[in-house]
Backbone and ligand atoms as CSV (ligand in chain L), in Angstrom:
chain,resi,resn,atom,element,x,y,z
A,1,MET,N,N,-57.226,68.903,-105.289
A,1,MET,CA,C,-56.717,70.220,-105.642
A,1,MET,C,C,-57.847,71.267,-105.690
A,2,ALA,N,N,-59.039,70.827,-106.116
A,2,ALA,CA,C,-60.170,71.715,-106.202
A,2,ALA,C,C,-60.540,72.262,-104.817
A,3,ALA,N,N,-60.262,71.512,-103.785
A,3,ALA,CA,C,-60.618,71.941,-102.425
A,3,ALA,C,C,-59.615,72.902,-101.858
A,4,CYS,N,N,-58.437,73.003,-102.489
A,4,CYS,CA,C,-57.374,73.827,-101.924
A,4,CYS,C,C,-57.632,75.308,-102.184
A,5,PRO,N,N,-57.606,76.141,-101.167
A,5,PRO,CA,C,-57.836,77.575,-101.342
A,5,PRO,C,C,-56.706,78.239,-102.143
A,6,ASN,N,N,-55.552,77.562,-102.265
A,6,ASN,CA,C,-54.428,78.133,-103.000
A,6,ASN,C,C,-54.216,77.482,-104.361
A,7,SER,N,N,-55.144,76.592,-104.744
A,7,SER,CA,C,-54.959,75.800,-105.974
A,7,SER,C,C,-53.610,75.150,-106.030
A,8,ALA,N,N,-53.182,74.621,-104.872
A,8,ALA,CA,C,-51.894,73.916,-104.816
A,8,ALA,C,C,-52.134,72.430,-105.131
A,9,ALA,N,N,-51.145,71.794,-105.694
A,9,ALA,CA,C,-51.259,70.365,-106.060
A,9,ALA,C,C,-50.359,69.515,-105.177
A,10,ASN,N,N,-50.024,70.038,-103.981
A,10,ASN,CA,C,-49.045,69.345,-103.129
A,10,ASN,C,C,-49.485,67.966,-102.677
A,11,LEU,N,N,-50.742,67.778,-102.328
A,11,LEU,CA,C,-51.171,66.489,-101.834
A,11,LEU,C,C,-51.075,65.438,-102.955
A,12,PHE,N,N,-51.545,65.789,-104.119
A,12,PHE,CA,C,-51.478,64.875,-105.272
A,12,PHE,C,C,-50.024,64.535,-105.591
A,13,THR,N,N,-49.182,65.560,-105.675
A,13,THR,CA,C,-47.785,65.335,-105.994
A,13,THR,C,C,-47.075,64.515,-104.904
A,14,ALA,N,N,-47.375,64.848,-103.650
A,14,ALA,CA,C,-46.756,64.129,-102.535
A,14,ALA,C,C,-47.138,62.652,-102.527
A,15,ALA,N,N,-48.389,62.357,-102.875
A,15,ALA,CA,C,-48.831,60.965,-102.927
A,15,ALA,C,C,-48.101,60.218,-104.034
A,16,LYS,N,N,-47.899,60.927,-105.158
A,16,LYS,CA,C,-47.194,60.310,-106.297
A,16,LYS,C,C,-45.743,60.066,-105.953
A,17,VAL,N,N,-45.101,61.075,-105.350
A,17,VAL,CA,C,-43.702,60.937,-104.936
A,17,VAL,C,C,-43.540,59.789,-103.949
A,18,SER,N,N,-44.423,59.706,-102.965
A,18,SER,CA,C,-44.313,58.640,-101.956
A,18,SER,C,C,-44.520,57.275,-102.581
A,19,HIS,N,N,-45.456,57.205,-103.520
A,19,HIS,CA,C,-45.708,55.918,-104.186
A,19,HIS,C,C,-44.463,55.473,-104.944
A,20,LEU,N,N,-43.836,56.391,-105.711
A,20,LEU,CA,C,-42.640,56.034,-106.478
A,20,LEU,C,C,-41.469,55.695,-105.562
A,21,ASN,N,N,-41.413,56.336,-104.424
A,21,ASN,CA,C,-40.312,56.062,-103.482
A,21,ASN,C,C,-40.436,54.692,-102.833
A,22,LEU,N,N,-41.660,54.112,-102.868
A,22,LEU,CA,C,-41.849,52.774,-102.311
A,22,LEU,C,C,-41.280,51.691,-103.202
A,23,LEU,N,N,-41.189,52.034,-104.517
A,23,LEU,CA,C,-40.729,51.022,-105.476
A,23,LEU,C,C,-39.214,50.828,-105.348
A,24,PRO,N,N,-38.733,49.585,-105.325
A,24,PRO,CA,C,-37.282,49.356,-105.200
A,24,PRO,C,C,-36.491,50.105,-106.280
A,25,GLN,N,N,-36.981,50.063,-107.478
A,25,GLN,CA,C,-36.240,50.714,-108.574
A,25,GLN,C,C,-36.402,52.235,-108.510
A,26,GLY,N,N,-37.271,52.719,-107.600
A,26,GLY,CA,C,-37.491,54.155,-107.494
A,26,GLY,C,C,-36.441,54.867,-106.647
A,27,GLN,N,N,-35.651,54.119,-105.907
A,27,GLN,CA,C,-34.672,54.716,-104.968
A,27,GLN,C,C,-33.575,55.464,-105.700
A,28,ALA,N,N,-33.124,54.907,-106.831
A,28,ALA,CA,C,-31.957,55.485,-107.525
A,28,ALA,C,C,-32.193,56.952,-107.869
A,29,GLU,N,N,-33.406,57.270,-108.302
A,29,GLU,CA,C,-33.685,58.658,-108.733
A,29,GLU,C,C,-34.527,59.429,-107.733
A,30,ARG,N,N,-34.570,58.908,-106.491
A,30,ARG,CA,C,-35.474,59.493,-105.480
A,30,ARG,C,C,-35.336,61.004,-105.394
A,31,TYR,N,N,-34.089,61.499,-105.236
A,31,TYR,CA,C,-33.896,62.920,-104.952
A,31,TYR,C,C,-33.962,63.789,-106.206
A,32,SER,N,N,-33.452,63.260,-107.332
A,32,SER,CA,C,-33.558,64.055,-108.558
A,32,SER,C,C,-35.035,64.138,-108.989
A,33,ARG,N,N,-35.773,63.043,-108.742
A,33,ARG,CA,C,-37.195,63.019,-109.129
A,33,ARG,C,C,-37.994,64.011,-108.289
A,34,VAL,N,N,-37.820,63.976,-106.947
A,34,VAL,CA,C,-38.626,64.864,-106.103
A,34,VAL,C,C,-38.326,66.331,-106.424
A,35,GLU,N,N,-37.058,66.633,-106.732
A,35,GLU,CA,C,-36.713,68.008,-107.054
A,35,GLU,C,C,-37.387,68.446,-108.341
A,36,ALA,N,N,-37.340,67.579,-109.350
A,36,ALA,CA,C,-37.976,67.913,-110.652
A,36,ALA,C,C,-39.485,68.029,-110.506
A,37,MET,N,N,-40.091,67.091,-109.765
A,37,MET,CA,C,-41.577,67.152,-109.621
A,37,MET,C,C,-42.033,68.360,-108.836
A,38,VAL,N,N,-41.328,68.696,-107.763
A,38,VAL,CA,C,-41.747,69.862,-106.942
A,38,VAL,C,C,-41.516,71.152,-107.716
A,39,ASP,N,N,-40.354,71.280,-108.360
A,39,ASP,CA,C,-40.081,72.479,-109.140
A,39,ASP,C,C,-41.127,72.701,-110.245
A,40,THR,N,N,-41.495,71.594,-110.928
A,40,THR,CA,C,-42.520,71.704,-111.988
A,40,THR,C,C,-43.880,72.068,-111.364
A,41,MET,N,N,-44.232,71.401,-110.303
A,41,MET,CA,C,-45.510,71.672,-109.644
A,41,MET,C,C,-45.632,73.132,-109.249
A,42,GLU,N,N,-44.546,73.669,-108.672
A,42,GLU,CA,C,-44.588,75.072,-108.205
A,42,GLU,C,C,-44.633,76.080,-109.350
A,43,GLU,N,N,-44.238,75.584,-110.553
A,43,GLU,CA,C,-44.310,76.471,-111.718
A,43,GLU,C,C,-45.759,76.660,-112.182
A,44,PHE,N,N,-46.581,75.633,-111.994
A,44,PHE,CA,C,-47.946,75.687,-112.535
A,44,PHE,C,C,-49.042,75.778,-111.512
A,45,PHE,N,N,-48.762,75.544,-110.217
A,45,PHE,CA,C,-49.818,75.534,-109.216
A,45,PHE,C,C,-49.467,76.466,-108.048
A,46,GLY,N,N,-50.487,76.706,-107.209
A,46,GLY,CA,C,-50.282,77.619,-106.089
A,46,GLY,C,C,-49.398,76.987,-105.014
A,47,SER,N,N,-49.103,77.773,-103.996
A,47,SER,CA,C,-48.222,77.299,-102.900
A,47,SER,C,C,-49.064,76.753,-101.761
A,48,CYS,N,N,-48.548,75.703,-101.141
A,48,CYS,CA,C,-49.233,75.060,-100.017
A,48,CYS,C,C,-48.989,75.830,-98.709
A,49,THR,N,N,-50.060,76.091,-97.979
A,49,THR,CA,C,-49.916,76.746,-96.680
A,49,THR,C,C,-50.521,75.887,-95.582
A,50,ASN,N,N,-50.567,74.559,-95.850
A,50,ASN,CA,C,-50.981,73.580,-94.829
A,50,ASN,C,C,-52.363,73.817,-94.228
A,51,HIS,N,N,-53.305,74.203,-95.051
A,51,HIS,CA,C,-54.681,74.353,-94.591
A,51,HIS,C,C,-55.309,72.997,-94.207
A,52,GLY,N,N,-54.932,71.993,-95.000
A,52,GLY,CA,C,-55.489,70.648,-94.771
A,52,GLY,C,C,-56.843,70.379,-95.429
A,53,GLU,N,N,-57.325,71.368,-96.230
A,53,GLU,CA,C,-58.608,71.157,-96.917
A,53,GLU,C,C,-58.542,69.973,-97.867
A,54,CYS,N,N,-57.405,69.778,-98.487
A,54,CYS,CA,C,-57.248,68.678,-99.442
A,54,CYS,C,C,-57.442,67.347,-98.752
A,55,GLN,N,N,-56.866,67.241,-97.589
A,55,GLN,CA,C,-56.937,65.985,-96.841
A,55,GLN,C,C,-58.417,65.672,-96.512
A,56,GLU,N,N,-59.133,66.690,-96.116
A,56,GLU,CA,C,-60.563,66.501,-95.784
A,56,GLU,C,C,-61.377,66.107,-96.992
A,57,ALA,N,N,-61.013,66.654,-98.150
A,57,ALA,CA,C,-61.786,66.414,-99.386
A,57,ALA,C,C,-61.332,65.152,-100.101
A,58,CYS,N,N,-60.154,64.613,-99.750
A,58,CYS,CA,C,-59.586,63.498,-100.513
A,58,CYS,C,C,-60.394,62.191,-100.344
A,59,PRO,N,N,-60.936,61.650,-101.450
A,59,PRO,CA,C,-61.715,60.377,-101.342
A,59,PRO,C,C,-60.891,59.204,-100.898
A,60,LYS,N,N,-59.563,59.275,-101.094
A,60,LYS,CA,C,-58.681,58.174,-100.662
A,60,LYS,C,C,-58.121,58.431,-99.267
A,61,GLU,N,N,-58.572,59.528,-98.654
A,61,GLU,CA,C,-58.122,59.899,-97.291
A,61,GLU,C,C,-56.607,59.967,-97.184
A,62,ILE,N,N,-55.962,60.550,-98.211
A,62,ILE,CA,C,-54.497,60.699,-98.133
A,62,ILE,C,C,-54.178,61.822,-97.128
A,63,SER,N,N,-53.231,61.534,-96.233
A,63,SER,CA,C,-52.905,62.488,-95.170
A,63,SER,C,C,-51.928,63.574,-95.667
A,64,ILE,N,N,-52.048,64.797,-95.129
A,64,ILE,CA,C,-51.097,65.821,-95.493
A,64,ILE,C,C,-49.695,65.534,-94.931
A,65,ASP,N,N,-49.588,64.476,-94.118
A,65,ASP,CA,C,-48.263,64.032,-93.679
A,65,ASP,C,C,-47.357,63.724,-94.889
A,66,PHE,N,N,-47.981,63.282,-95.976
A,66,PHE,CA,C,-47.208,62.987,-97.198
A,66,PHE,C,C,-46.580,64.281,-97.761
A,67,ILE,N,N,-47.270,65.409,-97.563
A,67,ILE,CA,C,-46.686,66.679,-98.038
A,67,ILE,C,C,-45.422,66.982,-97.207
A,68,ALA,N,N,-45.475,66.715,-95.920
A,68,ALA,CA,C,-44.279,66.941,-95.074
A,68,ALA,C,C,-43.148,66.018,-95.492
A,69,LEU,N,N,-43.447,64.755,-95.830
A,69,LEU,CA,C,-42.412,63.809,-96.272
A,69,LEU,C,C,-41.796,64.292,-97.581
A,70,MET,N,N,-42.665,64.764,-98.494
A,70,MET,CA,C,-42.167,65.265,-99.769
A,70,MET,C,C,-41.258,66.477,-99.561
A,71,ASN,N,N,-41.689,67.406,-98.683
A,71,ASN,CA,C,-40.861,68.595,-98.434
A,71,ASN,C,C,-39.506,68.209,-97.828
A,72,LYS,N,N,-39.524,67.192,-96.970
A,72,LYS,CA,C,-38.240,66.721,-96.362
A,72,LYS,C,C,-37.305,66.191,-97.450
A,73,ASP,N,N,-37.849,65.364,-98.356
A,73,ASP,CA,C,-37.020,64.838,-99.452
A,73,ASP,C,C,-36.538,65.945,-100.368
A,74,TYR,N,N,-37.405,66.944,-100.581
A,74,TYR,CA,C,-37.018,68.054,-101.475
A,74,TYR,C,C,-35.823,68.819,-100.875
A,75,LEU,N,N,-35.875,69.058,-99.562
A,75,LEU,CA,C,-34.770,69.777,-98.916
A,75,LEU,C,C,-33.498,68.935,-98.981
A,76,LYS,N,N,-33.646,67.643,-98.755
A,76,LYS,CA,C,-32.475,66.741,-98.843
A,76,LYS,C,C,-31.895,66.775,-100.248
A,77,ALA,N,N,-32.766,66.787,-101.251
A,77,ALA,CA,C,-32.306,66.814,-102.653
A,77,ALA,C,C,-31.519,68.085,-102.936
A,78,LYS,N,N,-32.050,69.218,-102.456
A,78,LYS,CA,C,-31.349,70.507,-102.663
A,78,LYS,C,C,-30.000,70.473,-101.964
A,79,PHE,N,N,-29.963,69.918,-100.767
A,79,PHE,CA,C,-28.714,69.854,-100.017
A,79,PHE,C,C,-27.723,68.960,-100.733
A,80,LYS,N,N,-28.199,67.763,-101.180
A,80,LYS,CA,C,-27.317,66.834,-101.908
A,80,LYS,C,C,-26.756,67.501,-103.154
A,81,ASN,N,N,-27.622,68.225,-103.892
A,81,ASN,CA,C,-27.165,68.850,-105.134
A,81,ASN,C,C,-26.174,69.940,-104.852
A,82,ARG,N,N,-26.401,70.641,-103.742
A,82,ARG,CA,C,-25.465,71.733,-103.392
A,82,ARG,C,C,-24.070,71.142,-103.108
A,83,LYS,N,N,-24.084,69.983,-102.398
A,83,LYS,CA,C,-22.784,69.314,-102.061
A,83,LYS,C,C,-22.101,68.861,-103.343
A,84,THR,N,N,-22.910,68.284,-104.280
A,84,THR,CA,C,-22.345,67.796,-105.545
A,84,THR,C,C,-21.743,68.939,-106.323
A,85,LEU,N,N,-22.470,70.078,-106.359
A,85,LEU,CA,C,-21.969,71.245,-107.104
A,85,LEU,C,C,-20.705,71.773,-106.481
A,86,ALA,N,N,-20.634,71.761,-105.153
A,86,ALA,CA,C,-19.460,72.278,-104.433
A,86,ALA,C,C,-18.217,71.431,-104.787
A,87,ARG,N,N,-18.448,70.113,-104.993
A,87,ARG,CA,C,-17.323,69.233,-105.281
A,87,ARG,C,C,-16.835,69.407,-106.723
A,88,SER,N,N,-17.696,69.813,-107.619
A,88,SER,CA,C,-17.302,69.830,-109.049
A,88,SER,C,C,-16.566,71.076,-109.443
L,1,SF4,S1,S,-52.626,71.437,-97.179
L,1,SF4,FE1,FE,-53.959,73.134,-97.648
L,1,SF4,S2,S,-52.711,74.564,-98.869
L,1,SF4,FE2,FE,-51.699,72.567,-98.839
L,1,SF4,S3,S,-52.407,71.533,-100.675
L,1,SF4,FE3,FE,-53.753,70.903,-99.000
L,1,SF4,S4,S,-55.466,72.362,-99.040
L,1,SF4,FE4,FE,-53.799,73.232,-100.271
């Protein structure tokens, strides 16, 4: 995050989301979790503009591809919630 020009925490959060999604018991809350984590992250940190500085600085060499995966799940979560709300 220190390397990010926007002070965004997307790479860290994306790595955490992906890790939890790998766990069998993590599937049940996959979409509610990603929505909660991204919404909280965006409340306290800057926005990601895909500079890739974080990836270069990351000692674990985590790829920014994980940010794209997180964003995909986030959009799916929003869509799922919208469908649920429409039904209720
Ligand atoms: S990709 Fe760029 S803007 Fe996004 S978190 Fe990494 S350094 Fe920040």
